[in-house]
C-alpha positions as YAML, in Angstrom:
chain: A
units: angstrom
residues:
- id: 1
  name: MET
  ca: [43.99, -5.46, -12.00]
- id: 2
  name: ALA
  ca: [40.75, -3.75, -10.73]
- id: 3
  name: GLU
  ca: [38.01, -3.93, -13.57]
- id: 4
  name: GLN
  ca: [37.40, -0.68, -15.62]
- id: 5
  name: PRO
  ca: [33.93, 0.58, -15.77]
- id: 6
  name: THR
  ca: [32.41, 0.37, -19.32]
- id: 7
  name: ALA
  ca: [30.65, 3.22, -20.80]
- id: 8
  name: ARG
  ca: [27.66, 1.77, -20.45]
- id: 9
  name: GLY
  ca: [28.29, 1.05, -17.10]
- id: 10
  name: ARG
  ca: [28.95, 4.75, -16.45]
- id: 11
  name: ARG
  ca: [25.89, 6.07, -17.90]
- id: 12
  name: ALA
  ca: [23.61, 4.03, -16.07]
- id: 13
  name: ARG
  ca: [25.26, 5.21, -12.83]
- id: 14
  name: GLY
  ca: [25.04, 8.43, -14.05]
- id: 15
  name: ALA
  ca: [22.53, 11.47, -14.48]
- id: 16
  name: PRO
  ca: [19.18, 9.77, -16.24]
- id: 17
  name: SER
  ca: [18.74, 10.65, -20.05]
- id: 18
  name: ALA
  ca: [17.62, 13.60, -20.86]
- id: 19
  name: GLY
  ca: [14.87, 11.97, -23.25]
- id: 20
  name: LEU
  ca: [13.26, 10.38, -20.00]
- id: 21
  name: SER
  ca: [10.42, 11.55, -18.64]
- id: 22
  name: ARG
  ca: [8.75, 10.85, -15.13]
- id: 23
  name: LEU
  ca: [6.55, 7.82, -15.32]
- id: 24
  name: ARG
  ca: [2.91, 8.54, -14.47]
- id: 25
  name: ARG
  ca: [1.44, 6.24, -12.10]
- id: 26
  name: PRO
  ca: [-2.49, 6.19, -12.59]
- id: 27
  name: ARG
  ca: [-4.73, 7.06, -9.43]
- id: 28
  name: LEU
  ca: [-6.90, 4.51, -8.39]
- id: 29
  name: TYR
  ca: [-10.17, 5.99, -9.45]
- id: 30
  name: GLU
  ca: [-8.99, 6.23, -12.98]
- id: 31
  name: GLN
  ca: [-7.99, 2.40, -12.84]
- id: 32
  name: LEU
  ca: [-11.44, 1.83, -11.84]
- id: 33
  name: ALA
  ca: [-13.16, 4.21, -14.24]
- id: 34
  name: ASP
  ca: [-11.06, 2.00, -17.29]
- id: 35
  name: HIS
  ca: [-11.67, -1.32, -15.60]
- id: 36
  name: ILE
  ca: [-15.74, -0.13, -15.65]
- id: 37
  name: THR
  ca: [-15.42, 0.54, -19.22]
- id: 38
  name: ALA
  ca: [-13.92, -2.32, -20.35]
- id: 39
  name: PHE
  ca: [-16.80, -4.19, -18.13]
- id: 40
  name: ILE
  ca: [-19.25, -2.37, -19.94]
- id: 41
  name: GLU
  ca: [-17.57, -3.32, -23.60]
- id: 42
  name: ALA
  ca: [-17.47, -6.94, -22.78]
- id: 43
  name: GLN
  ca: [-20.87, -7.22, -21.51]
- id: 44
  name: GLY
  ca: [-21.99, -5.45, -24.81]
- id: 45
  name: LEU
  ca: [-24.11, -2.92, -22.51]
- id: 46
  name: SER
  ca: [-25.88, -0.33, -24.92]
- id: 47
  name: PRO
  ca: [-27.28, 3.36, -24.32]
- id: 48
  name: GLY
  ca: [-29.87, 3.51, -22.14]
- id: 49
  name: GLU
  ca: [-28.80, 0.63, -19.63]
- id: 50
  name: ARG
  ca: [-27.97, 1.14, -16.20]
- id: 51
  name: LEU
  ca: [-24.90, -0.17, -13.91]
- id: 52
  name: PRO
  ca: [-25.73, -1.79, -10.70]
- id: 53
  name: PRO
  ca: [-26.38, 0.49, -8.06]
- id: 54
  name: GLU
  ca: [-23.45, 2.23, -6.09]
- id: 55
  name: ARG
  ca: [-23.32, 0.39, -3.36]
- id: 56
  name: LEU
  ca: [-23.81, -3.00, -4.95]
- id: 57
  name: LEU
  ca: [-21.01, -2.00, -7.52]
- id: 58
  name: ALA
  ca: [-18.21, -0.52, -4.94]
- id: 59
  name: GLU
  ca: [-18.63, -4.08, -2.80]
- id: 60
  name: GLN
  ca: [-18.44, -6.30, -6.28]
- id: 61
  name: LEU
  ca: [-15.55, -4.00, -7.19]
- id: 62
  name: GLY
  ca: [-13.69, -3.90, -3.68]
- id: 63
  name: VAL
  ca: [-13.64, -0.09, -3.53]
- id: 64
  name: SER
  ca: [-14.84, 2.41, -1.20]
- id: 65
  name: ARG
  ca: [-18.21, 4.47, -2.43]
- id: 66
  name: ALA
  ca: [-16.32, 7.60, -2.26]
- id: 67
  name: THR
  ca: [-13.33, 6.12, -4.82]
- id: 68
  name: LEU
  ca: [-16.23, 4.44, -7.00]
- id: 69
  name: ALA
  ca: [-18.14, 8.11, -6.88]
- id: 70
  name: GLN
  ca: [-14.68, 9.71, -8.22]
- id: 71
  name: ALA
  ca: [-14.81, 7.13, -10.91]
- id: 72
  name: LEU
  ca: [-18.27, 7.71, -12.02]
- id: 73
  name: VAL
  ca: [-17.56, 11.36, -12.36]
- id: 74
  name: ALA
  ca: [-14.54, 10.54, -14.89]
- id: 75
  name: LEU
  ca: [-16.24, 8.04, -16.70]
- id: 76
  name: GLU
  ca: [-19.79, 11.27, -16.84]
- id: 77
  name: VAL
  ca: [-16.65, 13.92, -18.11]
- id: 78
  name: ARG
  ca: [-15.73, 11.32, -20.61]
- id: 79
  name: GLY
  ca: [-19.17, 11.00, -21.86]
- id: 80
  name: VAL
  ca: [-19.63, 7.18, -21.13]
- id: 81
  name: VAL
  ca: [-22.46, 7.53, -18.75]
- id: 82
  name: ASP
  ca: [-24.84, 10.16, -17.29]
- id: 83
  name: VAL
  ca: [-25.20, 9.96, -13.41]
- id: 84
  name: ARG
  ca: [-28.42, 10.75, -12.80]
- id: 85
  name: HIS
  ca: [-30.17, 11.37, -8.86]
- id: 86
  name: GLY
  ca: [-32.62, 8.46, -7.81]
- id: 87
  name: GLU
  ca: [-31.70, 6.68, -11.27]
- id: 88
  name: GLY
  ca: [-27.77, 6.05, -10.93]
- id: 89
  name: ALA
  ca: [-25.26, 5.75, -13.64]
- id: 90
  name: VAL
  ca: [-27.02, 5.32, -17.30]
- id: 91
  name: LEU
  ca: [-25.03, 4.41, -20.31]
- id: 92
  name: ARG
  ca: [-24.60, 7.15, -22.98]
- id: 93
  name: GLU
  ca: [-24.23, 7.24, -26.58]
- id: 94
  name: MET
  ca: [-21.04, 8.95, -27.63]
- id: 95
  name: THR
  ca: [-21.08, 12.43, -28.48]
- id: 96
  name: ALA
  ca: [-19.44, 15.19, -30.47]
- id: 97
  name: ALA
  ca: [-18.03, 16.35, -27.61]
- id: 98
  name: SER
  ca: [-16.29, 13.25, -26.67]
- id: 99
  name: GLU
  ca: [-14.63, 13.08, -30.12]
- id: 100
  name: LEU
  ca: [-13.51, 16.93, -29.24]
- id: 101
  name: GLU
  ca: [-11.95, 15.70, -26.20]
- id: 102
  name: ALA
  ca: [-10.03, 12.84, -28.32]
- id: 103
  name: ALA
  ca: [-8.77, 15.81, -30.65]
- id: 104
  name: LEU
  ca: [-7.45, 17.84, -28.08]
- id: 105
  name: THR
  ca: [-5.31, 14.91, -26.69]
- id: 106
  name: SER
  ca: [-4.21, 14.13, -29.61]
- id: 107
  name: HIS
  ca: [-1.12, 16.69, -29.98]
- id: 108
  name: GLU
  ca: [0.83, 18.40, -27.82]
- id: 109
  name: PRO
  ca: [-0.20, 22.30, -27.86]
- id: 110
  name: ASP
  ca: [1.93, 25.12, -27.00]
- id: 111
  name: GLU
  ca: [2.27, 25.28, -23.26]
- id: 112
  name: GLN
  ca: [1.05, 28.86, -22.93]
- id: 113
  name: ASP
  ca: [-1.80, 28.24, -25.33]
- id: 114
  name: THR
  ca: [-2.83, 25.13, -22.97]
- id: 115
  name: ALA
  ca: [-2.67, 27.34, -19.75]
- id: 116
  name: ASP
  ca: [-4.59, 30.12, -21.51]
- id: 117
  name: ALA
  ca: [-7.36, 27.36, -22.57]
- id: 118
  name: ARG
  ca: [-7.34, 25.93, -18.97]
- id: 119
  name: ARG
  ca: [-7.90, 29.07, -17.54]
- id: 120
  name: ALA
  ca: [-10.68, 30.15, -19.62]
- id: 121
  name: VAL
  ca: [-12.62, 26.86, -19.43]
- id: 122
  name: LEU
  ca: [-12.05, 26.47, -15.70]
- id: 123
  name: GLY
  ca: [-13.21, 30.13, -15.42]
- id: 124
  name: ALA
  ca: [-16.24, 29.28, -17.43]
- id: 125
  name: LEU
  ca: [-17.01, 26.53, -15.36]
- id: 126
  name: ALA
  ca: [-16.81, 28.45, -12.07]
- id: 127
  name: SER
  ca: [-19.04, 31.16, -13.39]
- id: 128
  name: LEU
  ca: [-21.59, 29.00, -14.64]
- id: 129
  name: ALA
  ca: [-21.63, 27.06, -10.84]
- id: 130
  name: ALA
  ca: [-22.13, 30.06, -9.29]
- id: 131
  name: GLU
  ca: [-24.88, 31.14, -11.40]
- id: 132
  name: ARG
  ca: [-26.73, 28.13, -11.61]
- id: 133
  name: ALA
  ca: [-26.10, 25.91, -8.27]
- id: 134
  name: ASP
  ca: [-29.25, 25.27, -6.27]
- id: 135
  name: ALA
  ca: [-29.86, 25.61, -2.71]
- id: 136
  name: GLU
  ca: [-29.06, 21.60, -1.91]
- id: 137
  name: GLN
  ca: [-25.77, 21.93, -4.01]
- id: 138
  name: ARG
  ca: [-24.54, 24.75, -2.06]
- id: 139
  name: ARG
  ca: [-25.19, 23.04, 0.98]
- id: 140
  name: ALA
  ca: [-23.28, 20.03, -0.38]
- id: 141
  name: LEU
  ca: [-20.62, 22.40, -1.54]
- id: 142
  name: ALA
  ca: [-20.53, 23.90, 2.02]
- id: 143
  name: ALA
  ca: [-20.36, 21.07, 3.79]
- id: 144
  name: ALA
  ca: [-17.45, 19.51, 1.82]
- id: 145
  name: LEU
  ca: [-15.37, 22.38, 2.75]
- id: 146
  name: GLU
  ca: [-15.96, 21.95, 6.48]
- id: 147
  name: PRO
  ca: [-12.95, 20.62, 8.37]
- id: 148
  name: GLY
  ca: [-12.99, 16.90, 9.14]
- id: 149
  name: SER
  ca: [-15.86, 16.30, 6.48]
- id: 150
  name: ALA
  ca: [-15.85, 13.14, 3.99]
- id: 151
  name: ALA
  ca: [-14.72, 15.46, 1.47]
- id: 152
  name: ALA
  ca: [-12.00, 17.48, 3.18]
- id: 153
  name: GLY
  ca: [-8.68, 16.31, 1.55]
- id: 154
  name: ALA
  ca: [-10.58, 14.78, -1.67]
- id: 155
  name: PRO
  ca: [-9.87, 17.66, -4.25]
- id: 156
  name: GLU
  ca: [-11.57, 15.21, -6.91]
- id: 157
  name: ALA
  ca: [-14.71, 15.19, -4.65]
- id: 158
  name: VAL
  ca: [-14.69, 19.06, -4.45]
- id: 159
  name: ALA
  ca: [-14.41, 19.37, -8.12]
- id: 160
  name: ALA
  ca: [-17.31, 16.97, -8.78]
- id: 161
  name: LEU
  ca: [-19.69, 19.05, -7.00]
- id: 162
  name: VAL
  ca: [-18.35, 22.21, -8.91]
- id: 163
  name: VAL
  ca: [-18.39, 20.38, -11.96]
- id: 164
  name: GLU
  ca: [-22.11, 19.50, -11.26]
- id: 165
  name: ALA
  ca: [-23.52, 22.64, -10.18]
- id: 166
  name: ALA
  ca: [-22.01, 24.18, -13.53]
- id: 167
  name: GLY
  ca: [-24.19, 21.94, -15.38]
- id: 168
  name: SER
  ca: [-22.29, 22.07, -18.64]
- id: 169
  name: PRO
  ca: [-21.04, 18.46, -19.59]
- id: 170
  name: THR
  ca: [-19.20, 19.82, -22.69]
- id: 171
  name: LEU
  ca: [-17.15, 22.30, -20.54]
- id: 172
  name: ALA
  ca: [-16.57, 19.58, -17.99]
- id: 173
  name: ARG
  ca: [-15.20, 17.20, -20.92]
- id: 174
  name: LEU
  ca: [-12.63, 19.97, -21.92]
- id: 175
  name: ALA
  ca: [-11.63, 20.88, -18.72]
- id: 176
  name: HIS
  ca: [-10.67, 17.03, -18.37]
- id: 177
  name: ALA
  ca: [-8.81, 17.11, -21.51]
- id: 178
  name: LEU
  ca: [-6.76, 20.16, -20.80]
- id: 179
  name: ALA
  ca: [-6.04, 19.08, -17.21]
- id: 180
  name: GLN
  ca: [-2.55, 18.53, -15.83]
- id: 181
  name: GLU
  ca: [-1.15, 15.40, -15.60]
- id: 182
  name: ASP
  ca: [-0.96, 15.08, -11.66]
- id: 183
  name: GLU
  ca: [-4.14, 17.20, -11.04]
- id: 184
  name: GLY
  ca: [-7.71, 16.68, -11.30]
- id: 185
  name: VAL
  ca: [-10.42, 18.49, -13.37]
- id: 186
  name: LEU
  ca: [-9.98, 21.72, -11.46]
- id: 187
  name: GLY
  ca: [-6.52, 21.38, -10.45]
- id: 188
  name: ALA
  ca: [-4.94, 20.30, -7.05]
- id: 189
  name: ASP
  ca: [-6.68, 22.81, -4.79]
- id: 190
  name: PRO
  ca: [-10.17, 23.65, -6.06]
- id: 191
  name: VAL
  ca: [-11.23, 24.89, -2.41]
- id: 192
  name: GLU
  ca: [-10.71, 28.37, -3.55]
- id: 193
  name: VAL
  ca: [-12.90, 28.09, -6.87]
- id: 194
  name: ALA
  ca: [-15.36, 26.55, -4.51]
- id: 195
  name: ARG
  ca: [-15.34, 29.05, -2.26]
- id: 196
  name: GLY
  ca: [-15.92, 31.89, -5.30]
- id: 197
  name: VAL
  ca: [-18.91, 29.53, -6.08]
- id: 198
  name: LEU
  ca: [-20.54, 29.84, -2.98]
- id: 199
  name: THR
  ca: [-20.12, 33.88, -3.09]
- id: 200
  name: GLY
  ca: [-23.15, 33.49, -6.01]
- id: 201
  name: ASP
  ca: [-21.14, 35.98, -7.91]
- id: 202
  name: PRO
  ca: [-20.35, 34.76, -11.36]
- id: 203
  name: GLY
  ca: [-17.36, 37.49, -11.69]
- id: 204
  name: ALA
  ca: [-16.02, 36.39, -8.24]
- id: 205
  name: ALA
  ca: [-16.15, 32.53, -8.87]
- id: 206
  name: ARG
  ca: [-14.13, 33.38, -12.27]
- id: 207
  name: ARG
  ca: [-11.45, 35.68, -10.33]
- id: 208
  name: ALA
  ca: [-11.00, 32.90, -7.82]
- id: 209
  name: VAL
  ca: [-9.47, 30.56, -10.77]
- id: 210
  name: THR
  ca: [-7.38, 33.65, -12.35]
- id: 211
  name: ALA
  ca: [-6.14, 34.23, -8.85]
- id: 212
  name: ARG
  ca: [-5.29, 30.61, -8.24]
- id: 213
  name: SER
  ca: [-3.81, 29.92, -11.78]
- id: 214
  name: ALA
  ca: [-1.51, 33.15, -11.70]
- id: 215
  name: GLY
  ca: [2.04, 32.21, -12.07]
- id: 216
  name: ARG
  ca: [1.27, 28.49, -11.59]
- id: 217
  name: ASP
  ca: [0.50, 27.72, -15.32]
- id: 218
  name: ALA
  ca: [3.55, 29.85, -16.74]
- id: 219
  name: PRO
  ca: [5.66, 27.69, -19.21]
- id: 220
  name: GLY
  ca: [9.13, 26.66, -17.34]
- id: 221
  name: ASP
  ca: [7.36, 27.11, -14.08]
- id: 222
  name: GLY
  ca: [6.71, 23.23, -13.33]
- id: 223
  name: ALA
  ca: [3.70, 23.13, -15.28]
- id: 224
  name: ALA
  ca: [2.78, 19.42, -15.90]
- id: 225
  name: PRO
  ca: [2.12, 18.18, -19.80]
- id: 226
  name: VAL
  ca: [-1.59, 18.41, -20.97]
- id: 227
  name: ARG
  ca: [-2.92, 14.89, -20.70]
- id: 228
  name: SER
  ca: [-1.73, 12.42, -23.59]
- id: 229
  name: GLY
  ca: [-5.07, 10.74, -23.34]
- id: 230
  name: ARG
  ca: [-8.29, 9.89, -21.33]
- id: 231
  name: ALA
  ca: [-7.85, 9.12, -17.73]
...
């Protein structure tokens, strides 16, 4: 007589448990940022010391310079390094802003509250970027939006330019802490925000965030939960 399936077997072949959540796979630049952080701790490097030049570091790690640049942006957002033009990545001391990011990610806030905070922070970042971006930063951002550019199809590269133009590490850390699990600092598609920044109109840049976010962050419409820790 054929063996009857056990209750355990039936559960295994049935619908997944309601308590299970989707497994998140860290992106390469996030893994790389963690790897560099571990290297800094293992070497006992101190604030003010520099990481190796980007070209050498990319070769040593076996990654592209574009991926390394994304990892350095993540480390800058975390408050680990300052990426300075002409000087490279310089180690920073941990600040109150870094502690604030940890506090934001240590609990699960209300979804609507998180969505409201995300829009406010991103709107402020976009507004500051439109107001503060210099001619060189505007050229770089415009070039990144050109079809076929190295940054095309790389949302994090565009987001990094906007964050740099805003010149507010604290807002950048808040945006990172509030970012959705499967998106970058400015969301999955920061192109419209970048176009708003290029207008040079802070109000238009802020409205670009509002228009892009409308309906996407509403609870129950597929909004991903806030990150549970640093990327």
